[in-house]
N, C-alpha and C positions, 0 to 999 in steps of 0.2 A: 601533436597537439602541442599548442601553446605554453609558454613558459608558464611556470607554476605562479600564481595569483602571491601577488605581495601580502605579506603579512597571513598568512594562511598557512597553518601547520599541517604539513602534508601527514595524512593517517593510512595506516596498515591496511593491506586487503589479506584478507583469510583466504588459502588455498590448502583444501586438506590434502594431505599425503604429495604435497608439491604439487597438486593439479594445476597444469597449464591456466591462464588467462584465454578465452579464445580467442584464437591468433588476428582476427579481425579487429578487435574489441583492444587488446593490450596497450597497441601504440598511441591508443586515443583515449584514454582512460587515466584520471588521477581522481585520486581521495583526500580530501581535506577536513581540517577539523575548525569548524567556526564556532562562536560563543557568544550565547543569549541567555540574558538573566542568570549567569552562571553556571549555567548548562552548557557543556561541549557536545555540541550535534555533528556526526560525520554525515559529509556530503559527498557524493561521486559528481563529477564533470565528465562524460564523454562526447566527443565532439563529431560530428557528421563525416560520412566517408567522401564528403564533395567537397570544395571550397566555398561554395555557395548555400550554407543549409537552407532548406526550405520553412525553417523553425525551428521551434524548442520544444521540447517534453519536459513537463515538470511532473514526476512520480513521487508516490506517496505510496509505501508497499502498506500490507495487513500488520495485522498483529503475531506478534512474535518472529516478524519478517526482519531480514538485513538486505544490503544491496546486493551482494554476491549472488544469492538467491537470482537473481534478475539480469545476472550477465547473458544470458541464452537471450531473454528479450531486450535487454540493451544491444547487443549485438543487430538483434533485426530492426530496430527502431534506429540504428543511426546509419544501418544500409538503405533505410526508407529518405535517411537524407535529415534527419534532426538532430540536433544535440541534445541532451540526454540531462538534467539535473534529477537527483535521488538524494533522499535522506534518509538515513535510519531515524524513526520517531523516535524522540526520549525515552530512557527506561528499555531500548529495546538494541539490538546489535550491537555495534561498539560507538553508540551512543551513550552519553554517562543515564546511569542507573538513577533511580528514584528514592529508594528505599535501601537502608540497610540489607536486607534480604535482597538479593540482586536476581533472585528467580521472581520476585513478585511481579505480577502485571498489573502496575497502577496507572489511573492519571485524575487530577482532579474536575478538569475537563476539559472537552476535545477542542475548545475554543484553545487550548494552548498549543497541542499540535497542529491546527490551522495556522498559527500565529507563526510557528517555526517555521512551516512550509512557506509561507509569505517571505520571512526573514530571508530563508536561504535565496529563495529567488532575487529578492533583492541584491544580496550580498554579490550575487553571480551574474547581476544582469547585463554588465558590458559584454558577457559571450553567452548569453540569452538571446540571438537576433529573434523578433517577432515575424510572425504570430507563434502567440505560446498556445499550447494545447496540456492543459490539467489533465495527469490520467492517474486514477486511483484503483487498487482491488482491495474489496472487503473492506475492513476496517479505512485502508487508504481511500476507498472512493467517497465513505462518509467524510473522512478528513477534506478531502478534494472539495467538495459540496459546501461544506461549513465554510470552507475559508473563503470559496467566491459567494456564497448568501449573505457570509457576514461583510463582506466588503474588503477582506485582507489581502486575497489575490485576485488578479483582474485578466485573466487568460482570452483568449478567443475563441476556444472552444472545449469542452470536457468531453472526458470517455470513461467510464465507469467500469469494471470486470466484477457482477458478482457484488455492487456494492450492499454494502451494511444497511441495509434500510427496514428490514424486518426477520427476524431472527425465530430460527424455529423453535428451539428451546426456553424461546422465552413469549411465547403468544399466550399464555394464558395471565390474564390479570393480578390473578393472585398470587401466583410468583413474581412478576413486578414489583409487587407492592410489597409483598416480603423484601427483597431484596433492598430497594431503595429504603424501606423503613430500616433494614439491619443496618445499611450505611449509616444514615444517618443519626443512628444509635451510638456510634463511636469504632464500628466494626469495616468501617471502609477500608481498613489494610490488613483485612482477615483475607484468608484464601476462600472462594469456595469451595464447597466441600464436595465428595463424589466427581473429581476430574479425573481425566487418565491420564493426564499431561503433567503430573504433579511435579516431575522432577526437571520438565524442560527438554526430557529427551522424547524423540520421536513414539510414538506406537508402534509395532510392526505393520507392514504394509496392508496385510490381510485385515480388512475390517477399517481400515483409515477413511477419513471423508474427505480428502482433498481430493485425490488424483486417482486413474485406473490405469498410471504410466508408471510399470513398475522400476523402470530406469531412471527415469526422473525423480520419483522418489528415494530410491536408494542415494543418488547424488547430492539431492537434498537435505536427507538426512545425517548424512556422511560430514556434513556444517556442524552439526548440534554436537555430534558422537564426537567429534576431534578437538572442536575447540569449546569449554565449558561457559566462554565468556559470552557467547552468543544465544546462550539458553535463556528462555522465560518458561515459566512454569504457569498455572493457571492463572486466570482473572481474580483480581480482589471483589469483594463487594464493590466497594468503589469505581475499579473501571467499569463494572457491569453498569453500576447509578449514572456514570457520566457518558455511556454507550447511548443508554437508552434515553436521555436528554438529547444527546447530539441525533439520534434517530430522527424523534420527534421534532425537535428543531427543523431538521432537513426537510421532514415530509411535509413540515406545516408552512413551509415559507418553498415548498416548489414551484409556486406560479410566478415567482420572483427570479429566476436564474437566468431569463433574459439573454444568454447565449446558445449557441449551438450544442448539441451534446448529442453521444451515443450510450447506451446503456446495455451491456450485455450481459444478458443471464443466464446460469449455466442449468439445462434442463432439467438435470438430475440431483441438484445442490441440497445436500441433506443439512445445511449450514442456514445460509439466506434462501429464503422464500421467494422462488421467481417471480411469484405473482406480485412481490412487494416492490420490486424493480420495476414490474410492467406498468405498476400503479404510480408511481411515481414517475416514470418518463412520459405519461398522459397527460399527470397534471403542471408537468415542466413543460411539456410540446419538443421533449426530445424523441431522438428515436430509439427503436426498442427493438433488440435481436435477440433470440434466444437460440442456443447451440443446445440442439437437443442431444440428450446422452450425456453431456458430461457434468462432471463431478465439481467440486468450487472454485477450485484453482485451476481456470482456462488457460493461463500462462505457464503451466505444470503439465496438461494435459497431454494425452497421446496426440499425434501428430493430426490424426482425424478432426480432432477438435480442436484442438489449439491452431492449425492452418485457418481453420474457418474464422476464430477469432479475429485473427490476424489479418484474413483479407476482409471481412467487416470494416475492421479499424481504418485501412486502407480506402476503401470503398466510401467509408465516410468523409475520411478528410480530401479524397479526391471531389466529392460532392459538394464541399466546402471551399474547393479551392485555395485548400492549402496545401 
């Protein structure tokens, strides 16, 4: 790893129970705090296992997520020859929280997330050789697509895992209208009712909608169980209103993407409708691949699904000569 960047404060890495960072990643990983508009954002930089990186990955996680969750995936990506930049979205991980109640999931506009990601990429630009590939999972997929379509970020390709482009729980126009109206009436910082993740603690493995891999789920859950600062509760009306607006913006502007893309759908996803991912891919001229049988978290799934997702990513990058 290169020497720490000047003027950037080094940030903590969370290790539940002293769990080690993956051996291949540990000497190549640093986390920092950068500041934008008075908000501290935690950023990870991991360097490729080669002296001549084939490019850089700019990665945006999903809602409630944090850098450490993706250590296994980051290790895969640096072994593929990429430098990797990842940002804890504001309000999540060890980035600054936005409300007095730290558990509340809130954002006024997804463009703020998109601009944060672009800002981090600019701050670390000297250590991010081209070509750049933007990768996002779920909410992070919406963020990277909005950052590209809005002109904030200018990567050479984009890859999304189960991008949040259509949510099963919000498919009825009436429910959408109610949420937007309540947010506009001043309830935007109120939590949605009837959510299972009220405390920010994971639900039991049985019945979870994220993965069929019990071991990976247990390792992921340990972060929230051991480190209250990482916890994020249910979304607020304001977050849902902003998410609906972002999904509408991204879907409406799909044809303006203009760069190579790979959209990965999870075939058994109970959260994001795979059909919405396929529709976007068709409108944007992107490749679309569905991983049959996989739940929402492709990077946290069993090897039979996760390995296929990584193989599709590598195949796409090779086809684009990246």
